[in-house]
Each structure stands twice: as C-alpha cells, then as structure tokens.
PDB file with one MODEL, atoms N, CA, C and O in Angstrom:
MODEL        1
ATOM      1  N   MET A   1       0.853  -1.184   0.000  1.00  0.00           N
ATOM      2  CA  MET A   1       0.000   0.000   0.000  1.00  0.00           C
ATOM      3  C   MET A   1       0.891   1.235   0.000  1.00  0.00           C
ATOM      4  O   MET A   1       1.792   1.352   0.830  1.00  0.00           O
ATOM      5  N   GLU A   2       0.645   2.151  -0.920  1.00  0.00           N
ATOM      6  CA  GLU A   2       1.363   3.415  -0.925  1.00  0.00           C
ATOM      7  C   GLU A   2       0.894   4.242   0.260  1.00  0.00           C
ATOM      8  O   GLU A   2      -0.240   4.102   0.717  1.00  0.00           O
ATOM      9  N   PHE A   3       1.772   5.103   0.752  1.00  0.00           N
ATOM     10  CA  PHE A   3       1.448   5.874   1.954  1.00  0.00           C
ATOM     11  C   PHE A   3       0.226   6.758   1.761  1.00  0.00           C
ATOM     12  O   PHE A   3      -0.573   6.883   2.689  1.00  0.00           O
ATOM     13  N   HIS A   4       0.045   7.371   0.611  1.00  0.00           N
ATOM     14  CA  HIS A   4      -1.039   8.340   0.432  1.00  0.00           C
ATOM     15  C   HIS A   4      -2.347   7.719  -0.059  1.00  0.00           C
ATOM     16  O   HIS A   4      -3.277   8.451  -0.395  1.00  0.00           O
ATOM     17  N   GLN A   5      -2.442   6.393  -0.110  1.00  0.00           N
ATOM     18  CA  GLN A   5      -3.646   5.729  -0.582  1.00  0.00           C
ATOM     19  C   GLN A   5      -4.690   5.669   0.535  1.00  0.00           C
ATOM     20  O   GLN A   5      -4.350   5.407   1.688  1.00  0.00           O
ATOM     21  N   GLN A   6      -5.961   5.912   0.195  1.00  0.00           N
ATOM     22  CA  GLN A   6      -7.046   5.852   1.180  1.00  0.00           C
ATOM     23  C   GLN A   6      -7.197   4.420   1.673  1.00  0.00           C
ATOM     24  O   GLN A   6      -7.034   3.471   0.906  1.00  0.00           O
ATOM     25  N   TYR A   7      -7.513   4.267   2.971  1.00  0.00           N
ATOM     26  CA  TYR A   7      -7.727   2.931   3.510  1.00  0.00           C
ATOM     27  C   TYR A   7      -8.841   2.962   4.551  1.00  0.00           C
ATOM     28  O   TYR A   7      -9.218   4.027   5.039  1.00  0.00           O
ATOM     29  N   GLN A   8      -9.366   1.780   4.886  1.00  0.00           N
ATOM     30  CA  GLN A   8     -10.416   1.652   5.887  1.00  0.00           C
ATOM     31  C   GLN A   8      -9.816   1.055   7.154  1.00  0.00           C
ATOM     32  O   GLN A   8      -8.978   0.156   7.092  1.00  0.00           O
ATOM     33  N   THR A   9     -10.255   1.568   8.310  1.00  0.00           N
ATOM     34  CA  THR A   9      -9.757   1.087   9.600  1.00  0.00           C
ATOM     35  C   THR A   9     -10.831   1.353  10.650  1.00  0.00           C
ATOM     36  O   THR A   9     -11.962   1.694  10.305  1.00  0.00           O
ATOM     37  N   THR A  10     -10.489   1.201  11.923  1.00  0.00           N
ATOM     38  CA  THR A  10     -11.410   1.567  13.003  1.00  0.00           C
ATOM     39  C   THR A  10     -10.830   2.729  13.795  1.00  0.00           C
ATOM     40  O   THR A  10      -9.614   2.853  13.942  1.00  0.00           O
ATOM     41  N   PHE A  11     -11.718   3.580  14.304  1.00  0.00           N
ATOM     42  CA  PHE A  11     -11.332   4.740  15.104  1.00  0.00           C
ATOM     43  C   PHE A  11     -12.388   4.894  16.184  1.00  0.00           C
ATOM     44  O   PHE A  11     -13.564   5.090  15.875  1.00  0.00           O
ATOM     45  N   ASN A  12     -11.992   4.810  17.429  1.00  0.00           N
ATOM     46  CA  ASN A  12     -12.940   4.869  18.558  1.00  0.00           C
ATOM     47  C   ASN A  12     -14.096   3.883  18.383  1.00  0.00           C
ATOM     48  O   ASN A  12     -15.247   4.205  18.677  1.00  0.00           O
ATOM     49  N   GLY A  13     -13.778   2.688  17.904  1.00  0.00           N
ATOM     50  CA  GLY A  13     -14.774   1.635  17.755  1.00  0.00           C
ATOM     51  C   GLY A  13     -15.665   1.737  16.530  1.00  0.00           C
ATOM     52  O   GLY A  13     -16.596   0.943  16.392  1.00  0.00           O
ATOM     53  N   LYS A  14     -15.412   2.697  15.626  1.00  0.00           N
ATOM     54  CA  LYS A  14     -16.227   2.858  14.420  1.00  0.00           C
ATOM     55  C   LYS A  14     -15.389   2.554  13.187  1.00  0.00           C
ATOM     56  O   LYS A  14     -14.183   2.799  13.166  1.00  0.00           O
ATOM     57  N   ASN A  15     -16.043   2.016  12.156  1.00  0.00           N
ATOM     58  CA  ASN A  15     -15.370   1.832  10.875  1.00  0.00           C
ATOM     59  C   ASN A  15     -15.262   3.190  10.196  1.00  0.00           C
ATOM     60  O   ASN A  15     -16.250   3.914  10.078  1.00  0.00           O
ATOM     61  N   VAL A  16     -14.058   3.531   9.752  1.00  0.00           N
ATOM     62  CA  VAL A  16     -13.800   4.837   9.148  1.00  0.00           C
ATOM     63  C   VAL A  16     -12.916   4.683   7.928  1.00  0.00           C
ATOM     64  O   VAL A  16     -12.270   3.652   7.735  1.00  0.00           O
ATOM     65  N   TYR A  17     -12.895   5.727   7.104  1.00  0.00           N
ATOM     66  CA  TYR A  17     -11.953   5.820   5.989  1.00  0.00           C
ATOM     67  C   TYR A  17     -10.934   6.893   6.324  1.00  0.00           C
ATOM     68  O   TYR A  17     -11.273   7.917   6.917  1.00  0.00           O
ATOM     69  N   VAL A  18      -9.681   6.659   5.944  1.00  0.00           N
ATOM     70  CA  VAL A  18      -8.598   7.600   6.220  1.00  0.00           C
ATOM     71  C   VAL A  18      -7.871   7.906   4.923  1.00  0.00           C
ATOM     72  O   VAL A  18      -7.577   7.004   4.139  1.00  0.00           O
ATOM     73  N   ARG A  19      -7.580   9.199   4.698  1.00  0.00           N
ATOM     74  CA  ARG A  19      -6.758   9.640   3.566  1.00  0.00           C
ATOM     75  C   ARG A  19      -5.488  10.265   4.121  1.00  0.00           C
ATOM     76  O   ARG A  19      -5.508  11.412   4.569  1.00  0.00           O
ATOM     77  N   PRO A  20      -4.377   9.521   4.097  1.00  0.00           N
ATOM     78  CA  PRO A  20      -3.121  10.067   4.630  1.00  0.00           C
ATOM     79  C   PRO A  20      -2.580  11.191   3.760  1.00  0.00           C
ATOM     80  O   PRO A  20      -2.904  11.298   2.577  1.00  0.00           O
ATOM     81  N   GLY A  21      -1.744  12.032   4.376  1.00  0.00           N
ATOM     82  CA  GLY A  21      -1.054  13.074   3.634  1.00  0.00           C
ATOM     83  C   GLY A  21       0.139  12.506   2.890  1.00  0.00           C
ATOM     84  O   GLY A  21       0.408  11.306   2.943  1.00  0.00           O
ATOM     85  N   LYS A  22       0.848  13.379   2.200  1.00  0.00           N
ATOM     86  CA  LYS A  22       2.015  12.935   1.440  1.00  0.00           C
ATOM     87  C   LYS A  22       3.202  12.656   2.345  1.00  0.00           C
ATOM     88  O   LYS A  22       4.099  11.901   1.970  1.00  0.00           O
ATOM     89  N   THR A  23       3.220  13.254   3.533  1.00  0.00           N
ATOM     90  CA  THR A  23       4.289  12.975   4.496  1.00  0.00           C
ATOM     91  C   THR A  23       3.651  12.584   5.818  1.00  0.00           C
ATOM     92  O   THR A  23       2.464  12.833   6.030  1.00  0.00           O
ATOM     93  N   THR A  24       4.413  11.981   6.699  1.00  0.00           N
ATOM     94  CA  THR A  24       3.875  11.571   7.996  1.00  0.00           C
ATOM     95  C   THR A  24       3.551  12.764   8.889  1.00  0.00           C
ATOM     96  O   THR A  24       2.813  12.614   9.863  1.00  0.00           O
ATOM     97  N   ALA A  25       4.084  13.946   8.580  1.00  0.00           N
ATOM     98  CA  ALA A  25       3.796  15.144   9.369  1.00  0.00           C
ATOM     99  C   ALA A  25       2.443  15.750   9.016  1.00  0.00           C
ATOM    100  O   ALA A  25       1.881  16.503   9.811  1.00  0.00           O
ATOM    101  N   ASP A  26       1.908  15.433   7.831  1.00  0.00           N
ATOM    102  CA  ASP A  26       0.634  16.004   7.392  1.00  0.00           C
ATOM    103  C   ASP A  26      -0.537  15.383   8.155  1.00  0.00           C
ATOM    104  O   ASP A  26      -0.498  14.209   8.523  1.00  0.00           O
ATOM    105  N   LEU A  27      -1.582  16.188   8.388  1.00  0.00           N
ATOM    106  CA  LEU A  27      -2.804  15.662   8.986  1.00  0.00           C
ATOM    107  C   LEU A  27      -3.481  14.725   7.997  1.00  0.00           C
ATOM    108  O   LEU A  27      -3.384  14.906   6.783  1.00  0.00           O
ATOM    109  N   LYS A  28      -4.175  13.712   8.539  1.00  0.00           N
ATOM    110  CA  LYS A  28      -4.891  12.744   7.715  1.00  0.00           C
ATOM    111  C   LYS A  28      -6.381  13.063   7.761  1.00  0.00           C
ATOM    112  O   LYS A  28      -6.937  13.321   8.829  1.00  0.00           O
ATOM    113  N   ALA A  29      -7.026  13.045   6.587  1.00  0.00           N
ATOM    114  CA  ALA A  29      -8.477  13.211   6.538  1.00  0.00           C
ATOM    115  C   ALA A  29      -9.113  11.909   7.017  1.00  0.00           C
ATOM    116  O   ALA A  29      -8.635  10.822   6.691  1.00  0.00           O
ATOM    117  N   ILE A  30     -10.203  12.024   7.799  1.00  0.00           N
ATOM    118  CA  ILE A  30     -10.882  10.839   8.322  1.00  0.00           C
ATOM    119  C   ILE A  30     -12.388  11.014   8.174  1.00  0.00           C
ATOM    120  O   ILE A  30     -12.932  12.069   8.503  1.00  0.00           O
ATOM    121  N   CYS A  31     -13.056   9.982   7.679  1.00  0.00           N
ATOM    122  CA  CYS A  31     -14.511  10.006   7.490  1.00  0.00           C
ATOM    123  C   CYS A  31     -15.167   9.222   8.617  1.00  0.00           C
ATOM    124  O   CYS A  31     -14.959   8.017   8.760  1.00  0.00           O
ATOM    125  N   ILE A  32     -15.971   9.934   9.423  1.00  0.00           N
ATOM    126  CA  ILE A  32     -16.694   9.329  10.535  1.00  0.00           C
ATOM    127  C   ILE A  32     -18.170   9.655  10.354  1.00  0.00           C
ATOM    128  O   ILE A  32     -18.542  10.828  10.302  1.00  0.00           O
ATOM    129  N   ASP A  33     -19.009   8.638  10.256  1.00  0.00           N
ATOM    130  CA  ASP A  33     -20.462   8.826  10.074  1.00  0.00           C
ATOM    131  C   ASP A  33     -20.770   9.736   8.886  1.00  0.00           C
ATOM    132  O   ASP A  33     -21.601  10.638   8.990  1.00  0.00           O
ATOM    133  N   ASP A  34     -20.099   9.498   7.761  1.00  0.00           N
ATOM    134  CA  ASP A  34     -20.317  10.207   6.489  1.00  0.00           C
ATOM    135  C   ASP A  34     -19.853  11.662   6.480  1.00  0.00           C
ATOM    136  O   ASP A  34     -20.140  12.380   5.522  1.00  0.00           O
ATOM    137  N   LEU A  35     -19.152  12.117   7.503  1.00  0.00           N
ATOM    138  CA  LEU A  35     -18.580  13.459   7.508  1.00  0.00           C
ATOM    139  C   LEU A  35     -17.075  13.349   7.711  1.00  0.00           C
ATOM    140  O   LEU A  35     -16.588  12.427   8.366  1.00  0.00           O
ATOM    141  N   TRP A  36     -16.346  14.303   7.137  1.00  0.00           N
ATOM    142  CA  TRP A  36     -14.883  14.278   7.153  1.00  0.00           C
ATOM    143  C   TRP A  36     -14.301  15.304   8.107  1.00  0.00           C
ATOM    144  O   TRP A  36     -14.796  16.426   8.212  1.00  0.00           O
ATOM    145  N   GLY A  37     -13.240  14.905   8.804  1.00  0.00           N
ATOM    146  CA  GLY A  37     -12.466  15.776   9.670  1.00  0.00           C
ATOM    147  C   GLY A  37     -10.999  15.391   9.532  1.00  0.00           C
ATOM    148  O   GLY A  37     -10.609  14.817   8.515  1.00  0.00           O
ATOM    149  N   TYR A  38     -10.179  15.695  10.536  1.00  0.00           N
ATOM    150  CA  TYR A  38      -8.744  15.424  10.444  1.00  0.00           C
ATOM    151  C   TYR A  38      -8.187  14.881  11.746  1.00  0.00           C
ATOM    152  O   TYR A  38      -8.597  15.290  12.833  1.00  0.00           O
ATOM    153  N   ILE A  39      -7.237  13.943  11.622  1.00  0.00           N
ATOM    154  CA  ILE A  39      -6.498  13.423  12.762  1.00  0.00           C
ATOM    155  C   ILE A  39      -5.012  13.674  12.526  1.00  0.00           C
ATOM    156  O   ILE A  39      -4.562  13.811  11.388  1.00  0.00           O
ATOM    157  N   ASP A  40      -4.253  13.731  13.639  1.00  0.00           N
ATOM    158  CA  ASP A  40      -2.810  13.939  13.513  1.00  0.00           C
ATOM    159  C   ASP A  40      -2.079  12.598  13.418  1.00  0.00           C
ATOM    160  O   ASP A  40      -2.711  11.546  13.325  1.00  0.00           O
ATOM    161  N   LYS A  41      -0.765  12.641  13.441  1.00  0.00           N
ATOM    162  CA  LYS A  41       0.032  11.421  13.269  1.00  0.00           C
ATOM    163  C   LYS A  41      -0.121  10.455  14.433  1.00  0.00           C
ATOM    164  O   LYS A  41       0.241   9.285  14.316  1.00  0.00           O
ATOM    165  N   ASN A  42      -0.660  10.938  15.571  1.00  0.00           N
ATOM    166  CA  ASN A  42      -0.921  10.080  16.729  1.00  0.00           C
ATOM    167  C   ASN A  42      -2.380   9.619  16.776  1.00  0.00           C
ATOM    168  O   ASN A  42      -2.833   9.079  17.786  1.00  0.00           O
ATOM    169  N   ASP A  43      -3.108   9.831  15.687  1.00  0.00           N
ATOM    170  CA  ASP A  43      -4.528   9.479  15.566  1.00  0.00           C
ATOM    171  C   ASP A  43      -5.412  10.197  16.575  1.00  0.00           C
ATOM    172  O   ASP A  43      -6.392   9.639  17.068  1.00  0.00           O
ATOM    173  N   VAL A  44      -5.053  11.450  16.877  1.00  0.00           N
ATOM    174  CA  VAL A  44      -5.872  12.309  17.739  1.00  0.00           C
ATOM    175  C   VAL A  44      -6.698  13.213  16.828  1.00  0.00           C
ATOM    176  O   VAL A  44      -6.160  13.840  15.916  1.00  0.00           O
ATOM    177  N   LEU A  45      -8.000  13.279  17.076  1.00  0.00           N
ATOM    178  CA  LEU A  45      -8.893  14.119  16.273  1.00  0.00           C
ATOM    179  C   LEU A  45      -8.567  15.586  16.539  1.00  0.00           C
ATOM    180  O   LEU A  45      -8.674  16.043  17.677  1.00  0.00           O
ATOM    181  N   VAL A  46      -8.169  16.332  15.504  1.00  0.00           N
ATOM    182  CA  VAL A  46      -7.790  17.737  15.686  1.00  0.00           C
ATOM    183  C   VAL A  46      -8.753  18.692  14.989  1.00  0.00           C
ATOM    184  O   VAL A  46      -8.832  19.861  15.369  1.00  0.00           O
ATOM    185  N   ILE A  47      -9.480  18.229  13.990  1.00  0.00           N
ATOM    186  CA  ILE A  47     -10.525  19.027  13.336  1.00  0.00           C
ATOM    187  C   ILE A  47     -11.758  18.142  13.245  1.00  0.00           C
ATOM    188  O   ILE A  47     -11.733  17.090  12.608  1.00  0.00           O
ATOM    189  N   LYS A  48     -12.847  18.580  13.893  1.00  0.00           N
ATOM    190  CA  LYS A  48     -14.068  17.779  13.951  1.00  0.00           C
ATOM    191  C   LYS A  48     -14.572  17.423  12.554  1.00  0.00           C
ATOM    192  O   LYS A  48     -14.388  18.198  11.614  1.00  0.00           O
ATOM    193  N   PRO A  49     -15.204  16.259  12.409  1.00  0.00           N
ATOM    194  CA  PRO A  49     -15.768  15.859  11.113  1.00  0.00           C
ATOM    195  C   PRO A  49     -17.068  16.617  10.819  1.00  0.00           C
ATOM    196  O   PRO A  49     -18.151  16.220  11.251  1.00  0.00           O
ATOM    197  N   ILE A  50     -16.928  17.718  10.073  1.00  0.00           N
ATOM    198  CA  ILE A  50     -18.090  18.544   9.724  1.00  0.00           C
ATOM    199  C   ILE A  50     -18.197  18.759   8.217  1.00  0.00           C
ATOM    200  O   ILE A  50     -19.111  19.446   7.761  1.00  0.00           O
ATOM    201  N   TYR A  51     -17.290  18.192   7.443  1.00  0.00           N
ATOM    202  CA  TYR A  51     -17.232  18.439   5.996  1.00  0.00           C
ATOM    203  C   TYR A  51     -17.781  17.260   5.209  1.00  0.00           C
ATOM    204  O   TYR A  51     -17.644  16.110   5.627  1.00  0.00           O
ATOM    205  N   SER A  52     -18.405  17.546   4.067  1.00  0.00           N
ATOM    206  CA  SER A  52     -18.938  16.465   3.238  1.00  0.00           C
ATOM    207  C   SER A  52     -17.843  15.768   2.440  1.00  0.00           C
ATOM    208  O   SER A  52     -18.016  14.618   2.037  1.00  0.00           O
ATOM    209  N   LYS A  53     -16.722  16.441   2.204  1.00  0.00           N
ATOM    210  CA  LYS A  53     -15.550  15.854   1.555  1.00  0.00           C
ATOM    211  C   LYS A  53     -14.316  16.538   2.115  1.00  0.00           C
ATOM    212  O   LYS A  53     -14.362  17.708   2.497  1.00  0.00           O
ATOM    213  N   ALA A  54     -13.218  15.808   2.162  1.00  0.00           N
ATOM    214  CA  ALA A  54     -11.958  16.391   2.622  1.00  0.00           C
ATOM    215  C   ALA A  54     -10.803  15.607   2.030  1.00  0.00           C
ATOM    216  O   ALA A  54     -10.896  14.401   1.802  1.00  0.00           O
ATOM    217  N   TYR A  55      -9.727  16.311   1.791  1.00  0.00           N
ATOM    218  CA  TYR A  55      -8.519  15.682   1.273  1.00  0.00           C
ATOM    219  C   TYR A  55      -7.396  15.925   2.262  1.00  0.00           C
ATOM    220  O   TYR A  55      -7.402  16.914   2.995  1.00  0.00           O
ATOM    221  N   ALA A  56      -6.441  15.023   2.277  1.00  0.00           N
ATOM    222  CA  ALA A  56      -5.342  15.089   3.237  1.00  0.00           C
ATOM    223  C   ALA A  56      -4.599  16.412   3.123  1.00  0.00           C
ATOM    224  O   ALA A  56      -4.578  17.048   2.069  1.00  0.00           O
ATOM    225  N   PHE A  57      -3.996  16.805   4.227  1.00  0.00           N
ATOM    226  CA  PHE A  57      -3.208  18.035   4.264  1.00  0.00           C
ATOM    227  C   PHE A  57      -1.960  17.884   3.414  1.00  0.00           C
ATOM    228  O   PHE A  57      -1.345  16.819   3.366  1.00  0.00           O
ATOM    229  N   THR A  58      -1.603  18.957   2.751  1.00  0.00           N
ATOM    230  CA  THR A  58      -0.359  19.056   2.013  1.00  0.00           C
ATOM    231  C   THR A  58       0.174  20.455   2.231  1.00  0.00           C
ATOM    232  O   THR A  58      -0.530  21.436   1.995  1.00  0.00           O
ATOM    233  N   GLU A  59       1.409  20.552   2.678  1.00  0.00           N
ATOM    234  CA  GLU A  59       2.058  21.842   2.919  1.00  0.00           C
ATOM    235  C   GLU A  59       1.230  22.742   3.840  1.00  0.00           C
ATOM    236  O   GLU A  59       1.163  23.954   3.635  1.00  0.00           O
ATOM    237  N   GLY A  60       0.601  22.142   4.855  1.00  0.00           N
ATOM    238  CA  GLY A  60      -0.104  22.913   5.872  1.00  0.00           C
ATOM    239  C   GLY A  60      -1.559  23.233   5.592  1.00  0.00           C
ATOM    240  O   GLY A  60      -2.199  23.906   6.400  1.00  0.00           O
ATOM    241  N   PHE A  61      -2.105  22.772   4.469  1.00  0.00           N
ATOM    242  CA  PHE A  61      -3.503  23.054   4.133  1.00  0.00           C
ATOM    243  C   PHE A  61      -4.226  21.787   3.682  1.00  0.00           C
ATOM    244  O   PHE A  61      -3.630  20.891   3.083  1.00  0.00           O
ATOM    245  N   GLY A  62      -5.528  21.733   3.984  1.00  0.00           N
ATOM    246  CA  GLY A  62      -6.378  20.646   3.518  1.00  0.00           C
ATOM    247  C   GLY A  62      -7.560  21.220   2.759  1.00  0.00           C
ATOM    248  O   GLY A  62      -8.142  22.222   3.176  1.00  0.00           O
ATOM    249  N   ARG A  63      -7.916  20.595   1.652  1.00  0.00           N
ATOM    250  CA  ARG A  63      -9.058  21.055   0.846  1.00  0.00           C
ATOM    251  C   ARG A  63     -10.313  20.361   1.352  1.00  0.00           C
ATOM    252  O   ARG A  63     -10.331  19.139   1.505  1.00  0.00           O
ATOM    253  N   VAL A  64     -11.375  21.144   1.615  1.00  0.00           N
ATOM    254  CA  VAL A  64     -12.621  20.606   2.159  1.00  0.00           C
ATOM    255  C   VAL A  64     -13.822  21.123   1.374  1.00  0.00           C
ATOM    256  O   VAL A  64     -13.789  22.197   0.774  1.00  0.00           O
ATOM    257  N   CYS A  65     -14.881  20.320   1.401  1.00  0.00           N
ATOM    258  CA  CYS A  65     -16.157  20.704   0.794  1.00  0.00           C
ATOM    259  C   CYS A  65     -17.184  20.787   1.915  1.00  0.00           C
ATOM    260  O   CYS A  65     -17.352  19.847   2.693  1.00  0.00           O
ATOM    261  N   HIS A  66     -17.862  21.916   1.985  1.00  0.00           N
ATOM    262  CA  HIS A  66     -18.873  22.116   3.022  1.00  0.00           C
ATOM    263  C   HIS A  66     -20.152  21.371   2.654  1.00  0.00           C
ATOM    264  O   HIS A  66     -20.495  21.272   1.475  1.00  0.00           O
ATOM    265  N   PRO A  67     -20.864  20.842   3.659  1.00  0.00           N
ATOM    266  CA  PRO A  67     -22.104  20.121   3.365  1.00  0.00           C
ATOM    267  C   PRO A  67     -23.167  21.054   2.786  1.00  0.00           C
ATOM    268  O   PRO A  67     -23.090  22.271   2.956  1.00  0.00           O
ATOM    269  N   PRO A  68     -24.162  20.478   2.100  1.00  0.00           N
ATOM    270  CA  PRO A  68     -25.234  21.309   1.534  1.00  0.00           C
ATOM    271  C   PRO A  68     -25.939  22.122   2.619  1.00  0.00           C
ATOM    272  O   PRO A  68     -26.094  21.669   3.753  1.00  0.00           O
ATOM    273  N   ILE A  69     -26.356  23.311   2.254  1.00  0.00           N
ATOM    274  CA  ILE A  69     -27.080  24.184   3.182  1.00  0.00           C
ATOM    275  C   ILE A  69     -28.474  23.608   3.382  1.00  0.00           C
ATOM    276  O   ILE A  69     -29.149  23.250   2.416  1.00  0.00           O
ATOM    277  N   LYS A  70     -28.903  23.520   4.637  1.00  0.00           N
ATOM    278  CA  LYS A  70     -30.233  22.985   4.916  1.00  0.00           C
ATOM    279  C   LYS A  70     -31.201  24.127   5.182  1.00  0.00           C
ATOM    280  O   LYS A  70     -30.912  25.050   5.943  1.00  0.00           O
ATOM    281  N   ASN A  71     -32.352  24.041   4.539  1.00  0.00           N
ATOM    282  CA  ASN A  71     -33.414  25.026   4.692  1.00  0.00           C
ATOM    283  C   ASN A  71     -34.586  24.294   5.335  1.00  0.00           C
ATOM    284  O   ASN A  71     -35.342  23.609   4.646  1.00  0.00           O
ATOM    285  N   GLY A  72     -34.741  24.433   6.647  1.00  0.00           N
ATOM    286  CA  GLY A  72     -35.748  23.638   7.349  1.00  0.00           C
ATOM    287  C   GLY A  72     -35.287  22.194   7.373  1.00  0.00           C
ATOM    288  O   GLY A  72     -34.201  21.895   7.869  1.00  0.00           O
ATOM    289  N   SER A  73     -36.104  21.297   6.843  1.00  0.00           N
ATOM    290  CA  SER A  73     -35.729  19.879   6.822  1.00  0.00           C
ATOM    291  C   SER A  73     -35.252  19.442   5.445  1.00  0.00           C
ATOM    292  O   SER A  73     -35.033  18.252   5.222  1.00  0.00           O
ATOM    293  N   PHE A  74     -35.086  20.384   4.511  1.00  0.00           N
ATOM    294  CA  PHE A  74     -34.682  20.038   3.154  1.00  0.00           C
ATOM    295  C   PHE A  74     -33.284  20.563   2.860  1.00  0.00           C
ATOM    296  O   PHE A  74     -32.954  21.696   3.210  1.00  0.00           O
ATOM    297  N   ALA A  75     -32.473  19.747   2.223  1.00  0.00           N
ATOM    298  CA  ALA A  75     -31.148  20.193   1.788  1.00  0.00           C
ATOM    299  C   ALA A  75     -31.296  20.883   0.440  1.00  0.00           C
ATOM    300  O   ALA A  75     -32.003  20.392  -0.440  1.00  0.00           O
ATOM    301  N   ILE A  76     -30.635  22.009   0.281  1.00  0.00           N
ATOM    302  CA  ILE A  76     -30.656  22.712  -0.989  1.00  0.00           C
ATOM    303  C   ILE A  76     -29.726  21.978  -1.938  1.00  0.00           C
ATOM    304  O   ILE A  76     -28.527  21.871  -1.683  1.00  0.00           O
ATOM    305  N   ASP A  77     -30.278  21.473  -3.028  1.00  0.00           N
ATOM    306  CA  ASP A  77     -29.503  20.707  -3.992  1.00  0.00           C
ATOM    307  C   ASP A  77     -28.904  21.674  -5.004  1.00  0.00           C
ATOM    308  O   ASP A  77     -29.635  22.315  -5.759  1.00  0.00           O
ATOM    309  N   THR A  78     -27.611  21.779  -5.023  1.00  0.00           N
ATOM    310  CA  THR A  78     -26.950  22.674  -5.955  1.00  0.00           C
ATOM    311  C   THR A  78     -25.740  21.992  -6.547  1.00  0.00           C
ATOM    312  O   THR A  78     -25.072  21.204  -5.877  1.00  0.00           O
ATOM    313  N   GLU A  79     -25.459  22.289  -7.788  1.00  0.00           N
ATOM    314  CA  GLU A  79     -24.284  21.723  -8.435  1.00  0.00           C
ATOM    315  C   GLU A  79     -23.037  22.511  -8.051  1.00  0.00           C
ATOM    316  O   GLU A  79     -21.919  22.040  -8.261  1.00  0.00           O
ATOM    317  N   GLU A  80     -23.215  23.696  -7.497  1.00  0.00           N
ATOM    318  CA  GLU A  80     -22.084  24.514  -7.091  1.00  0.00           C
ATOM    319  C   GLU A  80     -21.793  24.257  -5.621  1.00  0.00           C
ATOM    320  O   GLU A  80     -22.445  24.813  -4.737  1.00  0.00           O
ATOM    321  N   LEU A  81     -20.816  23.416  -5.377  1.00  0.00           N
ATOM    322  CA  LEU A  81     -20.441  23.095  -4.006  1.00  0.00           C
ATOM    323  C   LEU A  81     -19.465  24.130  -3.481  1.00  0.00           C
ATOM    324  O   LEU A  81     -18.693  24.703  -4.251  1.00  0.00           O
ATOM    325  N   LEU A  82     -19.488  24.372  -2.201  1.00  0.00           N
ATOM    326  CA  LEU A  82     -18.597  25.348  -1.582  1.00  0.00           C
ATOM    327  C   LEU A  82     -17.333  24.638  -1.093  1.00  0.00           C
ATOM    328  O   LEU A  82     -17.365  23.880  -0.125  1.00  0.00           O
ATOM    329  N   TRP A  83     -16.220  24.902  -1.785  1.00  0.00           N
ATOM    330  CA  TRP A  83     -14.929  24.334  -1.419  1.00  0.00           C
ATOM    331  C   TRP A  83     -14.097  25.415  -0.753  1.00  0.00           C
ATOM    332  O   TRP A  83     -14.191  26.591  -1.103  1.00  0.00           O
ATOM    333  N   SER A  84     -13.290  25.008   0.201  1.00  0.00           N
ATOM    334  CA  SER A  84     -12.355  25.961   0.821  1.00  0.00           C
ATOM    335  C   SER A  84     -11.153  25.174   1.345  1.00  0.00           C
ATOM    336  O   SER A  84     -11.056  23.962   1.156  1.00  0.00           O
ATOM    337  N   PHE A  85     -10.244  25.885   2.002  1.00  0.00           N
ATOM    338  CA  PHE A  85      -9.071  25.275   2.600  1.00  0.00           C
ATOM    339  C   PHE A  85      -9.088  25.509   4.096  1.00  0.00           C
ATOM    340  O   PHE A  85      -9.528  26.561   4.561  1.00  0.00           O
ATOM    341  N   VAL A  86      -8.613  24.536   4.847  1.00  0.00           N
ATOM    342  CA  VAL A  86      -8.417  24.693   6.289  1.00  0.00           C
ATOM    343  C   VAL A  86      -6.912  24.573   6.552  1.00  0.00           C
ATOM    344  O   VAL A  86      -6.186  23.903   5.816  1.00  0.00           O
ATOM    345  N   ASP A  87      -6.471  25.235   7.612  1.00  0.00           N
ATOM    346  CA  ASP A  87      -5.059  25.101   7.951  1.00  0.00           C
ATOM    347  C   ASP A  87      -4.922  24.466   9.326  1.00  0.00           C
ATOM    348  O   ASP A  87      -5.891  24.329  10.074  1.00  0.00           O
ATOM    349  N   GLU A  88      -3.699  24.086   9.632  1.00  0.00           N
ATOM    350  CA  GLU A  88      -3.441  23.406  10.894  1.00  0.00           C
ATOM    351  C   GLU A  88      -3.636  24.345  12.050  1.00  0.00           C
ATOM    352  O   GLU A  88      -3.463  23.949  13.202  1.00  0.00           O
TER     353      GLU A  88
ENDMDL
END
C-alpha cells in the first residue's frame, strides 16, 4: 500500500476511511459517520468531522467541501459546491 492511498480502519470503535497526507507530518483526513475531519500522526482528532468531503493536508492546508445548506428539513440541492481550505 502506498502511503497516500485511502484505507479503511477503526477509530474509537467505528469503521472509518482515512486519507493520509504525502508525508507523515501532514494531517490525515478521516470520514466518521459520512462526515470528514482530520487526525494527527498520533490518531488524535484535531478538526471535527463537519465536511462532506476532505482531502489530506499538504504543505499545511487541507481542501474541504462544506455540506449542503439545509433550509428547514430540506437540503438545498446545488451543483455549485462550496470548497475551501483549512489550515493546521
């Protein structure tokens, strides 16, 4: 397995997906209950899973997609997703 390849494991007793960074110092994206956040090299959660998509950190930044905006009980379906970057 290449270091930066996504893999499935367990985290706090839950099945999760992890996307490692390009180096061991980078934060890893982790999917918990269909939302993405970040863990450090010691597998400590450092950014809560609030994103609908996330990619591993590279050079101090991670690319994330915000979940759809909810209006009452309905999610607004849009093809224009809101992407941004988070830093450590």
